[in-house]
Residue frames relative to the residue before (quaternion, step in Angstrom):
aa qw qx qy qz dx dy dz
M 1.0000 0.0000 0.0000 0.0000 0.00 0.00 0.00
S 0.4619 -0.6940 0.4808 0.2717 3.58 -0.90 0.94
A 0.5805 -0.5881 0.4353 0.3574 3.48 -1.23 0.58
P 0.5512 -0.5986 0.4367 0.3837 3.67 -1.07 0.61
A 0.4732 -0.7091 0.4632 0.2422 3.48 -1.10 0.93
V 0.7848 0.2060 -0.1087 0.5743 3.56 1.14 -0.62
V 0.0541 -0.7977 0.6006 -0.0074 3.58 -0.73 1.10
A 0.0897 -0.7763 0.6215 0.0554 3.61 -1.03 0.82
L 0.2095 -0.7657 0.6017 0.0884 3.49 -1.18 0.75
G 0.3886 0.7422 -0.4931 0.2346 3.61 -0.87 0.67
E 0.5903 -0.5413 0.4813 0.3562 3.48 -1.48 -0.51
P 0.2279 -0.7617 0.5924 0.1302 3.60 -0.53 1.08
M 0.1428 -0.7973 0.5853 0.0355 3.61 -1.11 0.51
V 0.3351 -0.6548 0.6274 0.2555 3.56 -1.28 0.48
E 0.2691 -0.8041 0.5260 0.0659 3.48 -0.90 1.14
F 0.0383 -0.7328 0.6754 0.0734 3.62 -1.14 0.61
N 0.0758 -0.8371 0.5400 -0.0434 3.55 -0.33 1.37
Q 0.4505 -0.7054 0.4929 0.2378 3.51 -0.63 1.18
T 0.3077 -0.8010 0.4865 0.1645 3.62 -0.64 1.04
R 0.7800 0.1045 -0.0654 0.6135 3.59 1.27 -0.51
P 0.5164 -0.6591 0.4533 0.3057 3.56 -0.73 1.04
G 0.8330 0.2243 -0.1942 0.4670 3.54 -0.89 1.01
E 0.6634 0.4487 -0.3116 0.5113 3.61 1.29 -0.15
H 0.4406 -0.7163 0.4931 0.2228 3.51 -1.15 0.68
N 0.4250 0.6551 -0.4871 0.3912 3.51 0.85 1.15
Y 0.0782 -0.8209 0.5637 -0.0476 3.50 -0.77 1.10
L 0.2667 -0.7469 0.5866 0.1638 3.55 -0.98 0.86
Q 0.3142 -0.7669 0.5236 0.1971 3.58 -0.67 1.05
G 0.0965 0.7797 -0.6096 0.1050 3.47 -0.94 1.04
F 0.5128 -0.6231 0.4875 0.3334 3.59 -1.08 -0.62
G 0.0067 0.8048 -0.5931 0.0226 3.57 -1.18 0.53
G 0.3264 0.6755 -0.6113 0.2518 3.53 -1.25 -0.35
D 0.4651 -0.7499 0.3646 0.2972 3.56 -0.36 1.16
T 0.7215 0.4254 -0.2591 0.4810 3.61 0.75 -0.95
S 0.6123 0.5063 -0.3707 0.4810 3.63 1.07 -0.46
N 0.6184 0.5070 -0.3618 0.4792 3.58 0.94 -0.64
A 0.6476 0.5286 -0.3141 0.4502 3.60 0.92 -0.96
I 0.6993 0.4664 -0.3115 0.4432 3.62 0.74 -0.95
I 0.6380 0.4962 -0.3405 0.4805 3.62 1.06 -0.60
A 0.6132 0.5205 -0.3430 0.4852 3.62 0.99 -0.65
C 0.6549 0.4937 -0.3175 0.4761 3.61 1.00 -0.77
A 0.6478 0.5026 -0.3233 0.4724 3.62 1.01 -0.77
R 0.6670 0.5051 -0.3254 0.4406 3.60 0.92 -0.69
Q 0.6537 0.4771 -0.3286 0.4869 3.53 1.30 -0.16
G 0.6586 -0.5657 0.2674 0.4181 3.48 1.34 0.22
A 0.4930 0.6775 -0.4197 0.3489 3.59 1.25 0.15
S 0.4338 -0.6438 0.5571 0.2949 3.60 -1.17 0.47
T 0.0003 0.8618 -0.4950 0.1103 3.47 -0.48 1.28
A 0.0542 -0.7737 0.6290 0.0532 3.56 -1.35 0.31
Y 0.2189 -0.7846 0.5658 0.1275 3.55 -1.12 0.65
L 0.1867 -0.7885 0.5803 0.0815 3.55 -0.95 0.87
T 0.2858 0.7209 -0.5723 0.2667 3.60 -0.60 1.15
R 0.3005 -0.6709 0.6217 0.2702 3.45 -1.49 -0.19
L 0.1854 -0.7847 0.5894 0.0506 3.53 -1.13 0.88
G 0.5282 -0.5800 0.4986 0.3686 3.59 -1.22 0.39
D 0.4727 -0.6180 0.5380 0.3243 3.55 -1.34 0.35
D 0.4471 0.6817 -0.4426 0.3736 3.54 0.56 1.19
D 0.7122 -0.4574 0.3136 0.4304 3.54 -1.24 0.20
F 0.6372 0.5153 -0.3477 0.4554 3.59 0.92 -0.75
G 0.6442 0.5235 -0.3265 0.4521 3.63 0.98 -0.73
R 0.6524 0.5078 -0.2943 0.4794 3.52 1.14 -0.83
Q 0.6117 0.5440 -0.3523 0.4536 3.59 1.12 -0.59
L 0.6524 0.5085 -0.3158 0.4648 3.56 1.06 -0.87
L 0.6322 0.5299 -0.3524 0.4420 3.57 0.96 -0.82
Q 0.6545 0.5062 -0.3062 0.4708 3.62 1.09 -0.83
L 0.6096 0.5501 -0.3507 0.4502 3.58 1.05 -0.78
W 0.6943 0.4638 -0.2983 0.4624 3.62 0.78 -0.95
A 0.6351 0.5108 -0.3470 0.4640 3.57 0.97 -0.70
D 0.6052 0.5594 -0.3237 0.4648 3.62 1.04 -0.75
E 0.7475 0.4100 -0.2013 0.4823 3.55 0.95 -1.03
G 0.5237 -0.6549 0.4270 0.3384 3.62 1.16 -0.04
V 0.4610 0.6359 -0.4709 0.4016 3.60 1.16 0.52
S 0.4247 -0.7158 0.4929 0.2537 3.60 -0.75 1.03
T 0.1998 -0.7961 0.5589 0.1181 3.55 -1.03 0.81
N 0.2557 0.8039 -0.4910 0.2176 3.52 1.23 0.50
G 0.7316 0.4072 -0.2241 0.4986 3.59 1.25 -0.52
V 0.5150 0.6311 -0.4143 0.4061 3.51 1.26 0.39
G 0.1390 -0.7891 0.5940 0.0715 3.59 -0.84 1.04
I 0.3151 -0.7325 0.5691 0.2007 3.58 -1.27 0.47
D 0.1897 -0.7661 0.6124 0.0441 3.52 -0.95 1.05
A 0.2698 -0.8098 0.5022 0.1389 3.56 -0.27 1.26
D 0.7014 0.4664 -0.2532 0.4757 3.59 1.26 -0.33
A 0.7226 0.3576 -0.2346 0.5431 3.63 1.21 0.19
H 0.4605 -0.6822 0.5084 0.2530 3.56 -1.34 0.34
T 0.4725 -0.5879 0.5509 0.3574 3.50 -1.37 0.21
A 0.5135 -0.6912 0.4362 0.2614 3.52 -1.01 1.00
V 0.1793 -0.7601 0.6221 0.0558 3.57 -1.23 0.76
Y 0.0380 0.7813 -0.6220 -0.0351 3.62 -1.25 0.55
F 0.3018 -0.7343 0.5855 0.1642 3.46 -1.33 0.43
V 0.1533 -0.7594 0.6255 0.0925 3.57 -1.08 0.72
S 0.0550 -0.7767 0.6272 -0.0160 3.56 -0.87 1.08
H 0.2849 -0.7769 0.5526 0.0992 3.58 -1.14 0.83
G 0.1123 0.7893 -0.5947 0.1037 3.52 -1.03 0.84
P 0.7735 -0.3716 0.2356 0.4562 3.62 -1.25 -0.04
D 0.7329 0.4002 -0.2528 0.4887 3.59 1.18 -0.49
G 0.7030 -0.4215 0.2639 0.5084 3.60 1.25 0.41
H 0.6817 -0.4927 0.3598 0.4040 3.47 -1.29 -0.48
R 0.2138 -0.7765 0.5849 0.0959 3.55 -1.17 0.72
F 0.2060 -0.7853 0.5699 0.1266 3.57 -0.96 0.74
D 0.0558 -0.7485 0.6607 0.0121 3.52 -1.19 0.86
Y 0.2114 -0.8392 0.5004 0.0262 3.52 -0.76 1.18
L 0.0845 -0.7177 0.6845 0.0959 3.50 -1.34 0.52
R 0.3010 0.8085 -0.4358 0.2564 3.46 0.43 1.30
R 0.4622 0.6965 -0.4574 0.3032 3.57 1.29 -0.31
G 0.8292 0.1901 -0.1592 0.5010 3.62 -0.84 0.91
S 0.3513 0.7578 -0.4945 0.2403 3.59 1.20 0.23
A 0.6687 -0.5157 0.3528 0.4030 3.48 -1.27 0.48
A 0.6667 0.4967 -0.3380 0.4410 3.59 0.95 -0.77
S 0.6164 0.5559 -0.3569 0.4286 3.63 1.08 -0.63
R 0.6714 0.4977 -0.2806 0.4721 3.58 1.28 -0.39
M 0.3996 0.7182 -0.4872 0.2952 3.62 1.22 0.14
T 0.1200 -0.8050 0.5793 0.0439 3.60 -1.04 0.67
P 0.6616 -0.5034 0.3646 0.4195 3.63 -1.15 0.37
D 0.6245 0.5658 -0.3353 0.4212 3.56 1.04 -0.73
W 0.6575 0.5110 -0.2988 0.4663 3.52 1.10 -0.77
L 0.5582 0.6918 -0.3858 0.2471 3.62 0.97 -0.92
P 0.3673 -0.7366 0.5293 0.2059 3.58 -0.82 1.04
R 0.1757 -0.8563 0.4756 0.0984 3.57 0.44 1.13
D 0.6184 0.5766 -0.3555 0.3985 3.60 1.03 -0.80
L 0.6482 0.5182 -0.3241 0.4541 3.58 1.04 -0.62
I 0.6424 0.5120 -0.3068 0.4806 3.52 1.21 -0.64
T 0.7293 0.4483 -0.2510 0.4518 3.56 0.81 -0.97
G 0.6754 0.4767 -0.3003 0.4758 3.53 1.26 -0.29
A 0.5820 0.5926 -0.3510 0.4323 3.58 1.36 0.00
R 0.4387 -0.6428 0.5379 0.3241 3.57 -1.31 0.02
F 0.7990 0.1194 -0.0885 0.5827 3.64 1.05 -0.47
L 0.1191 -0.7391 0.6571 0.0883 3.52 -1.26 0.73
H 0.1177 -0.7961 0.5924 0.0390 3.49 -0.87 1.01
V 0.0352 0.7883 -0.6103 0.0694 3.60 -0.88 1.17
S 0.1955 -0.7771 0.5831 0.1335 3.55 -1.26 0.18
A 0.6407 -0.5327 0.4219 0.3573 3.53 -1.38 0.29
V 0.5483 0.6064 -0.4091 0.4055 3.55 1.15 -0.52
S 0.6669 0.5002 -0.3076 0.4588 3.57 0.91 -0.80
Q 0.6512 0.4811 -0.3293 0.4859 3.54 1.10 -0.51
A 0.6927 0.5107 -0.2895 0.4190 3.60 1.12 -0.43
I 0.6102 0.6048 -0.3590 0.3647 3.54 1.13 -0.59
S 0.7993 -0.1361 0.0681 0.5814 3.64 1.09 -0.38
Q 0.6258 -0.5557 0.3812 0.3927 3.61 -1.19 0.42
N 0.6982 0.4619 -0.2892 0.4642 3.54 0.91 -0.85
A 0.5717 0.5341 -0.3818 0.4920 3.59 1.16 -0.44
A 0.6480 0.5104 -0.3245 0.4629 3.66 0.90 -0.85
E 0.6405 0.5058 -0.3161 0.4837 3.63 1.08 -0.73
T 0.6459 0.5137 -0.3385 0.4520 3.54 1.09 -0.68
V 0.6140 0.5245 -0.3468 0.4771 3.60 1.05 -0.70
A 0.6301 0.5360 -0.3219 0.4605 3.60 0.92 -0.86
A 0.6735 0.4873 -0.2844 0.4775 3.58 0.94 -0.95
A 0.6211 0.5253 -0.3298 0.4791 3.63 1.02 -0.68
I 0.6630 0.4867 -0.3253 0.4665 3.59 0.80 -0.87
Q 0.6944 0.4700 -0.3043 0.4520 3.64 0.85 -0.89
A 0.6187 0.5114 -0.3676 0.4697 3.60 1.09 -0.58
A 0.6423 0.5073 -0.3262 0.4729 3.62 1.01 -0.74
R 0.6774 0.4882 -0.3200 0.4477 3.65 0.80 -0.88
S 0.6436 0.5410 -0.3155 0.4399 3.60 1.00 -0.77
A 0.7393 0.3961 -0.2037 0.5050 3.51 1.22 -0.64
G 0.5198 -0.6517 0.4005 0.3804 3.61 1.31 0.09
V 0.4261 0.6854 -0.4827 0.3401 3.60 1.10 0.50
T 0.4707 -0.6915 0.4893 0.2468 3.54 -0.93 1.06
V 0.1820 -0.7933 0.5762 0.0747 3.63 -0.86 1.11
C 0.1230 -0.7439 0.6563 0.0291 3.50 -1.05 1.10
Y 0.0833 -0.8036 0.5871 -0.0513 3.52 -1.00 1.02
D 0.1496 -0.7500 0.6407 0.0681 3.50 -1.01 1.06
T 0.3911 -0.7502 0.4908 0.2084 3.54 -0.79 1.00
N 0.0875 0.8673 -0.4846 0.0734 3.61 1.37 -0.03
L 0.0947 -0.8499 0.5181 -0.0150 3.57 0.05 1.38
R 0.0257 0.7774 -0.6257 0.0590 3.52 -0.78 1.19
L 0.1967 -0.8481 0.4864 0.0740 3.51 -0.05 1.39
K 0.4944 0.6076 -0.4386 0.4405 3.54 1.40 0.19
L 0.6870 0.5075 -0.2451 0.4587 3.51 1.27 -0.52
W 0.8030 -0.0260 0.0512 0.5931 3.60 1.09 -0.64
S 0.6137 -0.5595 0.4107 0.3764 3.57 -1.28 0.34
L 0.6295 -0.5255 0.4175 0.3915 3.57 -1.20 0.39
E 0.6715 0.5178 -0.3053 0.4334 3.53 1.02 -0.89
R 0.6487 0.4886 -0.3066 0.4965 3.57 1.06 -0.74
A 0.6265 0.5314 -0.3501 0.4501 3.62 1.01 -0.73
R 0.6276 0.5394 -0.3306 0.4537 3.53 1.03 -0.88
E 0.6735 0.5211 -0.2974 0.4318 3.51 0.84 -1.00
V 0.7422 0.4259 -0.2445 0.4561 3.59 0.73 -1.07
I 0.6890 0.4752 -0.2928 0.4624 3.55 0.85 -0.88
G 0.6230 0.5415 -0.3271 0.4600 3.53 1.01 -0.77
A 0.6754 0.4850 -0.2824 0.4784 3.61 0.99 -0.80
T 0.6884 0.5106 -0.2911 0.4252 3.61 1.12 -0.66
I 0.5801 0.6427 -0.3783 0.3276 3.51 1.05 -0.81
G 0.6712 0.5199 -0.3015 0.4340 3.62 0.91 -0.77
D 0.6744 0.4834 -0.2865 0.4790 3.55 1.26 -0.38
T 0.6580 0.5272 -0.2965 0.4486 3.54 1.22 0.05
D 0.4309 -0.7054 0.4987 0.2610 3.59 -1.12 0.49
Y 0.7916 0.0829 -0.0563 0.6028 3.61 1.07 -0.71
L 0.1998 -0.7857 0.5820 0.0635 3.48 -0.75 1.20
L 0.0869 -0.8444 0.5283 -0.0182 3.59 -0.60 1.11
P 0.1537 0.8376 -0.5100 0.1213 3.61 0.66 1.05
S 0.3804 -0.6240 0.6019 0.3221 3.57 -1.44 0.02
I 0.6011 -0.5898 0.3967 0.3653 3.47 -1.16 0.62
D 0.6089 0.5653 -0.3568 0.4271 3.59 1.05 -0.70
D 0.6420 0.5258 -0.3244 0.4540 3.59 1.01 -0.90
L 0.7595 0.4062 -0.2455 0.4449 3.54 0.64 -1.07
A 0.5097 0.6032 -0.4271 0.4404 3.65 1.17 -0.33
A 0.6878 0.4673 -0.2560 0.4930 3.54 0.96 -0.98
L 0.7013 0.4996 -0.2928 0.4158 3.59 0.89 -0.86
C 0.8255 0.2561 -0.1181 0.4888 3.53 0.89 -0.93
A 0.4082 -0.7446 0.4421 0.2889 3.57 1.36 0.12
R 0.5540 0.5425 -0.4454 0.4477 3.58 0.89 0.84
D 0.4036 -0.7567 0.4817 0.1804 3.55 -1.16 0.74
S 0.7595 0.4065 -0.2389 0.4482 3.58 0.75 -0.92
P 0.6351 -0.5665 0.3775 0.3649 3.57 -1.10 0.67
D 0.6643 0.5251 -0.2951 0.4426 3.49 0.98 -0.85
A 0.6535 0.4906 -0.3084 0.4869 3.58 1.03 -0.86
I 0.6541 0.5035 -0.3282 0.4593 3.58 0.97 -0.79
L 0.6554 0.4886 -0.3196 0.4790 3.62 0.93 -0.69
D 0.5884 0.5295 -0.3670 0.4886 3.63 1.07 -0.58
W 0.6617 0.4830 -0.3352 0.4653 3.63 0.90 -0.72
C 0.6239 0.5561 -0.3403 0.4310 3.59 0.96 -0.75
F 0.6950 0.4633 -0.2747 0.4763 3.54 0.95 -0.93
A 0.6182 0.5365 -0.3523 0.4537 3.58 1.15 -0.60
Q 0.6519 0.5094 -0.3029 0.4731 3.57 1.25 -0.50
G 0.6259 -0.5513 0.3262 0.4450 3.62 1.32 -0.03
A 0.3798 0.7244 -0.5122 0.2620 3.68 1.15 0.17
R 0.3746 -0.7272 0.5470 0.1776 3.50 -1.24 0.82
H 0.7492 -0.0295 0.0652 0.6585 3.52 0.93 -1.09
V 0.0636 -0.7845 0.6169 0.0038 3.53 -1.07 0.88
V 0.0328 -0.7161 0.6923 0.0825 3.54 -1.12 0.77
L 0.1988 -0.7827 0.5874 0.0531 3.56 -0.53 1.34
K 0.2523 -0.7844 0.5552 0.1133 3.51 -0.55 1.30
L 0.1880 -0.8222 0.5357 0.0420 3.55 -0.81 1.14
G 0.5592 -0.5953 0.3897 0.4255 3.61 1.22 0.32
A 0.8458 -0.1275 0.1245 0.5029 3.49 -1.00 -0.96
A 0.6083 0.5677 -0.3394 0.4387 3.56 1.29 -0.30
G 0.6427 -0.5321 0.3458 0.4293 3.63 1.18 -0.12
C 0.4241 -0.6731 0.5264 0.3001 3.55 -0.97 -0.91
I 0.2630 -0.7079 0.6199 0.2131 3.52 -1.32 0.12
A 0.1756 -0.7517 0.6282 0.0972 3.55 -0.88 1.07
A 0.0033 0.8513 -0.5148 0.1009 3.49 -0.65 1.24
T 0.0862 -0.7061 0.6947 0.1065 3.50 -1.38 0.51
A 0.6878 -0.4411 0.3267 0.4750 3.60 -1.14 0.01
D 0.7337 0.4366 -0.2340 0.4651 3.64 1.11 -0.52
A 0.8194 0.1387 -0.0105 0.5562 3.63 1.06 -0.58
R 0.0736 -0.7755 0.6261 0.0342 3.57 -1.23 0.68
V 0.0632 -0.8049 0.5900 -0.0027 3.56 -0.81 1.11
A 0.2779 -0.7752 0.5545 0.1199 3.47 -0.75 1.14
I 0.1067 -0.7924 0.5995 0.0371 3.59 -0.77 1.04
P 0.3657 -0.7708 0.4693 0.2280 3.66 -0.46 1.01
G 0.5396 -0.6115 0.4703 0.3371 3.50 -1.26 0.32
H 0.4534 -0.6761 0.5219 0.2547 3.45 -1.43 0.10
A 0.4228 -0.6797 0.5345 0.2711 3.63 -0.96 0.83
V 0.1360 0.7864 -0.5855 0.1425 3.64 -0.41 1.18
A 0.4798 -0.6328 0.4939 0.3542 3.64 -1.16 0.27
A 0.0899 -0.8501 0.5190 -0.0015 3.55 0.33 1.32
V 0.0656 -0.8066 0.5866 0.0320 3.59 -0.95 0.89
D 0.7970 0.0451 0.0124 0.6022 3.63 1.19 -0.48
A 0.2160 -0.8060 0.5410 0.1046 3.59 -0.56 1.11
T 0.3449 0.7444 -0.5140 0.2505 3.62 1.19 0.13
G 0.8600 0.1525 -0.1221 0.4715 3.51 -0.93 0.96
A 0.3704 0.7468 -0.4807 0.2721 3.66 1.21 0.10
G 0.6784 0.4916 -0.2852 0.4656 3.56 0.90 -0.97
D 0.6471 0.5156 -0.3191 0.4622 3.56 1.07 -0.74
C 0.5962 0.5375 -0.3407 0.4895 3.56 1.11 -0.72
F 0.6161 0.5405 -0.3469 0.4560 3.57 0.90 -0.86
D 0.6713 0.5175 -0.3051 0.4341 3.59 0.79 -1.02
G 0.7121 0.4933 -0.2595 0.4268 3.58 0.83 -0.95
A 0.6602 0.4922 -0.2728 0.4974 3.41 1.08 -0.89
F 0.6480 0.5314 -0.3230 0.4398 3.59 1.01 -0.76
I 0.6442 0.5016 -0.3134 0.4850 3.56 1.01 -0.85
A 0.6420 0.5335 -0.3318 0.4395 3.60 0.91 -0.84
R 0.6709 0.4837 -0.2936 0.4792 3.59 0.99 -0.74
L 0.6277 0.5003 -0.3603 0.4752 3.59 1.02 -0.68
L 0.6106 0.5591 -0.3233 0.4583 3.57 1.05 -0.82
A 0.6810 0.4857 -0.2621 0.4813 3.57 1.07 -0.80
G 0.6513 -0.5617 0.3200 0.3972 3.55 1.18 -0.19
D 0.4639 0.6973 -0.4406 0.3232 3.56 1.28 -0.04
S 0.5159 -0.6100 0.4964 0.3395 3.49 -1.29 0.50
L 0.7317 -0.4144 0.3068 0.4459 3.57 -1.33 0.19
V 0.6998 0.4691 -0.2644 0.4694 3.61 0.87 -1.02
S 0.6792 0.4807 -0.3051 0.4631 3.57 0.83 -0.87
A 0.6448 0.5059 -0.3162 0.4779 3.64 1.00 -0.69
A 0.6473 0.4998 -0.3191 0.4789 3.57 1.03 -0.74
R 0.6311 0.5307 -0.3451 0.4483 3.61 0.98 -0.85
Y 0.6474 0.5063 -0.3165 0.4736 3.64 0.93 -0.87
A 0.6784 0.5140 -0.2874 0.4393 3.55 0.81 -1.05
N 0.5861 0.5901 -0.3402 0.4388 3.56 1.12 -0.86
A 0.7014 0.4593 -0.2761 0.4700 3.56 0.88 -1.10
A 0.6426 0.5430 -0.3247 0.4321 3.61 0.95 -0.79
A 0.6306 0.5504 -0.2889 0.4647 3.53 1.08 -0.86
A 0.6226 0.5496 -0.3132 0.4607 3.57 1.06 -0.93
L 0.6838 0.5126 -0.2901 0.4308 3.51 0.87 -1.09
T 0.6517 0.5452 -0.3298 0.4115 3.58 0.97 -0.85
T 0.6262 0.5404 -0.3628 0.4292 3.64 1.11 -0.35
T 0.6154 0.5862 -0.3593 0.3854 3.57 1.17 -0.23
G 0.7210 0.2956 -0.2477 0.5757 3.60 1.29 0.30
Y 0.5490 -0.6266 0.4488 0.3234 3.49 -1.32 0.32
G 0.7398 0.3879 -0.3146 0.4509 3.51 -1.15 0.67
A 0.5769 -0.6099 0.4483 0.3071 3.56 -1.39 0.36
V 0.7919 0.3421 -0.1901 0.4687 3.63 0.93 -0.64
A 0.6541 0.5902 -0.3307 0.3384 3.54 0.80 -1.00
P 0.7207 0.4342 -0.2424 0.4830 3.61 1.01 -0.88
L 0.4406 0.6853 -0.5141 0.2683 3.73 1.05 -0.20
P 0.3737 -0.7873 0.4535 0.1868 3.59 -0.62 1.16
R 0.4531 -0.6200 0.5775 0.2772 3.48 -1.45 0.34
P 0.7037 -0.4921 0.3088 0.4090 3.62 -1.19 0.39
D 0.6401 0.5505 -0.3539 0.4025 3.58 0.89 -0.84
A 0.6521 0.5182 -0.3019 0.4637 3.57 1.04 -0.81
V 0.6476 0.5342 -0.3000 0.4530 3.52 0.98 -0.91
L 0.6725 0.5050 -0.2764 0.4651 3.53 0.96 -1.00
R 0.6173 0.5400 -0.3316 0.4663 3.58 1.09 -0.70
L 0.6630 0.4909 -0.3030 0.4771 3.55 0.92 -0.80
L 0.6663 0.4836 -0.3224 0.4672 3.58 0.94 -0.83
E 0.6498 0.5096 -0.3279 0.4589 3.60 0.97 -0.72
S 0.6696 0.5010 -0.3146 0.4490 3.61 0.93 -0.76
S 0.6676 0.5098 -0.3077 0.4469 3.53 1.10 -0.64
T 0.7138 0.4154 -0.2591 0.5008 3.60 1.24 -0.24
S 0.5796 0.6076 -0.3576 0.4087 3.59 1.33 -0.17
C-alpha cells in the first residue's frame, strides 16, 4: 500500500453542538481543526493519514472509528492510557457561535517530538498543521516544529492555518510562535479575523503585506462569507463568497483547508484550489457540526457550476 499523500497533525476532539439557541440540547459529533481538515481532504478523494494521541476511552475509540469510516489512516495515532480525549461544546446566540473546551491535559497535548511518526510525514506530499496544536502545550508546540522540519527536510509541502484561540495562549505568545512559523511553511491559510488580531491591521491588503513580510510564500486569506483572497508576493486574486442558507460556521475554515490541499494534490493552481475550497467551505455552513456537513465533490462542483451559470 502506498504512503498517504496528505498527513495532518493535531488534537482531535469530541464535539457537543447546541442545536437550538438557548436550549440545553446538544448534538454529539466530532471536531478538532486538523482532524476536520483531513476528513474534508479525504472526502475530496485524497489519500490521507492523521497523527495524534488519544485517551484510552470511549471518545478516543469513537474517533478511531470515525477516521476508519472516512478512509483516513490511523497508523500515526497513539494511545495514552494516562490521559483523556478532549471535548468541546458549541453554543449559538445573537453574536454567533461560542466554544467552551475540556481539553487541559488531553492525550494530544502530551505528544512529544520523540513520539512523532516521522516516516509518515517524510513519505507524504503535504503536511497540514495549525497554531491550535502549538497553543495546547509547550511539548505539542515542539512536536509541530519537529513535524515541519521533518517535512521540509524531505521536500514535503507544508500548509499552516493560524487558527487563533486566545483561550489557549496570550496574544503576545501567539504572535511570537505564529510569526516564527510562517516562514517555514509553503501555504499559509489564515482567517482575516485571526490576522487582524495578530498583526493589528484591518484591511486585507495590509494583512497580506504583513504575511509576506514574515516570509510567506503563498497565502489564501479566508474572509468568511465574503470569500477569500489567493495571493503571492506578485499577485492577489479576490474570490467572492457564495450565498447559502448558513446555520453553523463551525469547522468551515478547516473544510477550506482540507479541500484546498486536496485540489493542490490533484494539480490545481493556487487560485483554482482556493476557488474550489471557497465553495466547499460555504456548503459546510449549511449543516450543524464540524464533520457531518463536510461536502463531497459532486456537491461542490454543483455549487461552482451554479455560480457561473
